[in-house]
NUKETOR-310986 format. One record per residue (C-alpha): residue number from 0; residue in three letters; x, y, z. Coordinates in pm, whole numbers, always signed. Layout:
BEGIN
    i   aa      xx      yy      zz
  NUM  ALA       X       Y       Z
...
! end
This chain:
BEGIN
    i   aa      xx      yy      zz
    0  MET  +10546  +12060   +9550
    1  ALA  +10399  +12412   +9580
    2  ILE  +10088  +12442   +9777
    3  SER   +9905  +12608   +9502
    4  SER   +9974  +12322   +9266
    5  ARG   +9755  +12075   +9475
    6  VAL   +9458  +11950   +9272
    7  VAL   +9155  +11820   +9458
    8  LEU   +8874  +11644   +9245
    9  ILE   +8523  +11616   +9394
   10  VAL   +8316  +11345   +9240
   11  THR   +7933  +11344   +9309
   12  GLU   +7630  +11349   +9111
   13  GLU   +7462  +11613   +9322
   14  GLU   +7529  +11972   +9206
   15  ARG   +7450  +12103   +9560
   16  THR   +7715  +11868   +9716
   17  ARG   +7979  +11977   +9452
   18  ALA   +7901  +12340   +9524
   19  ALA   +7910  +12286   +9903
   20  PHE   +8250  +12120   +9872
   21  SER   +8381  +12389   +9662
   22  ARG   +8254  +12658   +9901
   23  GLY   +8405  +12465  +10193
   24  LEU   +8752  +12451  +10026
   25  ALA   +8712  +12807   +9875
   26  HIS   +8976  +12970  +10099
   27  GLU   +9214  +12671  +10082
   28  PRO   +9535  +12695   +9857
   29  HIS   +9421  +12402   +9624
   30  ARG   +9257  +12408   +9291
   31  VAL   +8922  +12230   +9310
   32  LEU   +8788  +12040   +9006
   33  THR   +8448  +11869   +9005
   34  ALA   +8287  +11574   +8820
   35  SER   +7945  +11426   +8828
   36  ARG   +8031  +11079   +8706
   37  ILE   +8308  +10823   +8715
   38  SER   +8380  +10853   +8343
   39  GLU   +8401  +11246   +8381
   40  ALA   +8655  +11198   +8667
   41  LEU   +8873  +10963   +8480
   42  GLU   +8873  +11203   +8181
   43  ARG   +8995  +11480   +8413
   44  MET   +9255  +11256   +8569
   45  ALA   +9387  +11159   +8230
   46  ALA   +9410  +11517   +8128
   47  GLU   +9598  +11642   +8446
   48  PRO   +9742  +11494   +8764
   49  VAL   +9515  +11484   +9060
   50  ASP   +9653  +11482   +9408
   51  LEU   +9314  +11396   +9600
   52  ILE   +8983  +11265   +9509
   53  VAL   +8674  +11301   +9729
   54  SER   +8410  +11065   +9589
   55  ASP   +8047  +11000   +9683
   56  THR   +7947  +10650   +9767
   57  LEU   +7681  +10630   +9495
   58  LEU   +7750  +10762   +9146
   59  PRO   +7537  +10741   +8835
   60  ASP   +7788  +10503   +8650
   61  GLY   +7889  +10290   +8942
   62  PRO   +7980  +10269   +9331
   63  GLY   +8216  +10521   +9440
   64  GLN   +8417  +10262   +9641
   65  ALA   +8485  +10055   +9329
   66  PHE   +8585  +10379   +9163
   67  LEU   +8833  +10465   +9422
   68  ARG   +8962  +10105   +9421
   69  ASP   +9029  +10146   +9051
   70  VAL   +9187  +10485   +9110
   71  ARG   +9424  +10316   +9368
   72  ARG   +9528  +10069   +9096
   73  ARG   +9576  +10324   +8813
   74  TYR   +9702  +10614   +9007
   75  PRO   +9857  +10491   +9340
   76  ASP   +9996  +10821   +9431
   77  THR   +9648  +10988   +9442
   78  MET   +9489  +11022   +9784
   79  ARG   +9130  +10897   +9819
   80  ILE   +8844  +11006  +10048
   81  LEU   +8499  +10850  +10044
   82  LEU   +8182  +11054  +10126
   83  THR   +7940  +10818  +10282
   84  PRO   +7609  +10821  +10459
   85  VAL   +7581  +10706  +10816
   86  ALA   +7431  +10372  +10684
   87  GLY   +7757  +10308  +10483
   88  LEU   +7991  +10360  +10768
   89  ALA   +8088   +9996  +10814
   90  THR   +8172   +9971  +10438
   91  ALA   +8376  +10286  +10455
   92  VAL   +8571  +10160  +10759
   93  GLU   +8642   +9824  +10575
   94  ALA   +8762  +10023  +10267
   95  MET   +8997  +10224  +10485
   96  GLU   +9135   +9911  +10668
   97  ARG   +9216   +9760  +10318
   98  GLY   +9401  +10079  +10217
   99  GLU   +9150  +10162   +9937
  100  ILE   +9091  +10496  +10088
  101  TYR   +9283  +10729  +10319
  102  ARG   +8980  +10852  +10502
  103  PHE   +8608  +10893  +10482
  104  LEU   +8363  +11177  +10546
  105  VAL   +8016  +11103  +10681
  106  ARG   +7714  +11305  +10549
  107  PRO   +7636  +11556  +10661
  108  TRP   +7995  +11675  +10704
  109  ASP   +8126  +11987  +10872
  110  ASP   +8333  +12234  +10673
  111  VAL   +8604  +12250  +10932
  112  GLU   +8623  +11871  +10937
  113  LEU   +8637  +11877  +10552
  114  ARG   +8930  +12116  +10542
  115  GLY   +9113  +11918  +10826
  116  VAL   +9073  +11584  +10645
  117  VAL   +9175  +11754  +10302
  118  ARG   +9478  +11906  +10457
  119  GLY   +9576  +11589  +10633
  120  ALA   +9556  +11390  +10320
  121  LEU   +9749  +11642  +10108
  122  ASP  +10012  +11671  +10392
  123  ARG  +10052  +11294  +10404
  124  LEU  +10076  +11295  +10024
  125  VAL  +10364  +11543  +10030
  126  ARG  +10532  +11340  +10306
  127  GLU  +10501  +11017  +10114
  128  ARG  +10646  +11184   +9795
  129  GLU  +10940  +11323   +9989
  130  ASN  +11005  +10985  +10154
  131  CYS  +11014  +10824   +9801
  132  ARG  +11259  +11081   +9676
  133  LEU  +11472  +11034   +9974
  134  LEU  +11469  +10657   +9954
  135  ALA  +11557  +10672   +9587
  136  ARG  +11859  +10897   +9678
  137  VAL  +11969  +10651   +9954
  138  HIS  +11944  +10351   +9710
  139  ARG  +12164  +10554   +9453
  140  GLU  +12420  +10635   +9726
  141  ILE  +12446  +10282   +9834
  142  HIS  +12488  +10161   +9487
  143  GLN  +12763  +10416   +9434
  144  ALA  +12929  +10330   +9758
  145  ILE  +12931   +9953   +9687
  146  ALA  +13060  +10017   +9329
  147  LEU  +13346  +10228   +9463
  148  ALA  +13448  +10000   +9741
  149  TYR  +13431   +9681   +9527
  150  PRO  +13493   +9769   +9167
  151  GLU  +13530   +9407   +9076
  152  LEU  +13168   +9330   +9175
  153  HIS  +12849   +9393   +8960
  154  LEU  +12544   +9500   +9134
  155  ILE  +12215   +9316   +9025
  156  ARG  +11874   +9362   +9212
  157  ASP  +11654   +9057   +9228
  158  ALA  +11270   +9072   +9223
  159  THR  +11252   +9132   +9601
  160  GLY  +11484   +9434   +9584
  161  SER  +11779   +9267   +9740
  162  ILE  +12109   +9345   +9582
  163  LEU  +12307   +9063   +9438
  164  LEU  +12683   +9103   +9432
  165  ASP  +12842   +8908   +9147
  166  ASP  +13205   +8870   +9214
  167  THR  +13279   +8747   +8857
  168  GLU  +13387   +8400   +8995
  169  GLY  +13030   +8277   +8972
  170  ASP  +12943   +8306   +9335
  171  ALA  +12656   +8557   +9417
  172  VAL  +12623   +8711   +9761
  173  THR  +12290   +8866   +9862
  174  LEU  +12327   +9194  +10053
  175  ALA  +12002   +9290  +10226
  176  VAL  +11948   +9667  +10201
  177  GLY  +11658   +9793  +10378
! end
């Protein structure tokens, strides 16, 4: 993915906060979008892919943590960062431990920290996408190698991802690939 194609969405009700984030990321190679409500953020995400969301804890149409949980379910490849006041630190840590968010930023944040956290999230996203691509390639190559070595067998994957080898005599052999 080209660096310039990274899209960061800032979701906060406060215009000053959106402007501060935009200024803090102004010299970064990403495109910054903003939204003031969850509904607006979801519309933007439906219109174009978003790589990273930074969401405030409190939004006019719902809690930011619930929004990011929903984003995780709908757009699992989107990185999520929660902006929280010091009083919400325990909740943010719990959300991070549950995998609902990648990181959190505490108000007031420092622009250097902001850029570092955003870069870290986007770098991780790029690595995860590359790992998925490579894993899919390995799976294809394993499938092809087995098909060439044992043309009489038929490959079938079960719900766990194990490969079942059907030798046409009715006996299935499970081959753990991992």
